Structures are given as structure tokens and as C-alpha cells.
C-alpha positions in Angstrom: 0.0 0.0 0.0 1.4 3.4 -0.9 0.8 6.7 0.9 -1.3 9.3 -0.9 0.3 12.7 -1.5 -1.6 15.8 -0.6 -1.5 17.5 -4.0 -2.0 21.3 -4.4 -5.2 22.6 -5.9 -5.0 23.2 -9.7 -5.8 26.9 -8.8 -2.6 27.2 -6.7 -0.1 25.9 -9.3 2.4 28.2 -10.8 2.6 28.5 -14.6 5.7 26.2 -14.6 3.9 23.6 -12.4 0.8 23.7 -14.5 2.8 23.1 -17.7 4.7 20.2 -16.1 8.0 22.0 -16.1 8.4 22.2 -12.3 7.7 19.9 -9.4 4.1 20.4 -8.1 5.3 19.9 -4.5 8.6 21.8 -4.1 8.8 23.9 -7.3 12.1 22.4 -8.5 12.7 22.4 -12.2 12.0 19.2 -14.0 14.1 20.2 -17.0 16.9 17.9 -16.0 18.3 14.6 -17.1 16.2 12.8 -14.4 12.9 14.5 -15.3 9.7 14.1 -13.3 7.3 11.4 -12.1 3.5 11.6 -12.6 1.9 11.9 -9.1 -1.8 12.3 -10.0 -4.2 15.0 -10.9 -4.5 18.4 -9.2 -8.2 19.2 -8.8 -9.8 22.6 -9.3 -12.6 24.3 -11.1 -15.3 27.0 -11.1 -18.9 25.9 -11.3 -19.3 23.3 -14.1 -15.8 24.0 -15.5 -13.1 21.5 -14.4 -9.5 22.7 -14.2 -8.1 19.3 -13.2 -4.6 18.8 -14.6 -2.0 16.0 -14.5 0.9 17.0 -12.2 4.5 15.9 -11.9 7.0 15.8 -9.0 10.8 15.5 -8.8 12.1 12.1 -7.7 13.0 13.6 -4.3 9.3 14.4 -3.6 7.6 11.4 -5.4 7.0 8.5 -3.1 8.6 5.2 -4.1 10.7 6.6 -6.9 14.4 5.7 -7.1 16.9 8.4 -7.9 19.1 7.2 -10.7 22.6 6.5 -9.6 21.4 6.6 -5.9 
């Protein structure tokens, strides 16, 4: 069984996090050789409009991911 991450609201993401360029948890750039790991969907919306978006985390923040060379 894996622990569930508390993901930020889609409304609280920075532009880089929303685009998948930065970790949704710590803000570190994912434009590296290691890249990011999908950690789920950030939820958000207004009325009938859903702003849910797939978000990514760096290997340091993502549970159960191994750091290459580590």
C-alpha cells in the first residue's frame, strides 16, 4: 500500500507547475536529465468548469521513486 500525496489545488499551481516544467510539491525544475514522475491530478474548477490537470513531481518528492545512480 502506498501513501497518498496531498496535491495542491490546480488553482494554486504556478505557470511552470501547470505546464509540467516544475515539481508540483517543491517547485524544483523538471528540465533535468532525471525529469519528473507523474503523481496524479490536481483538482480545481469553477462551477461546471473543471480545471483538473496531471501534475508531476521530482524524484526527491515522489514516493517510491528511485533516484538514478542513488
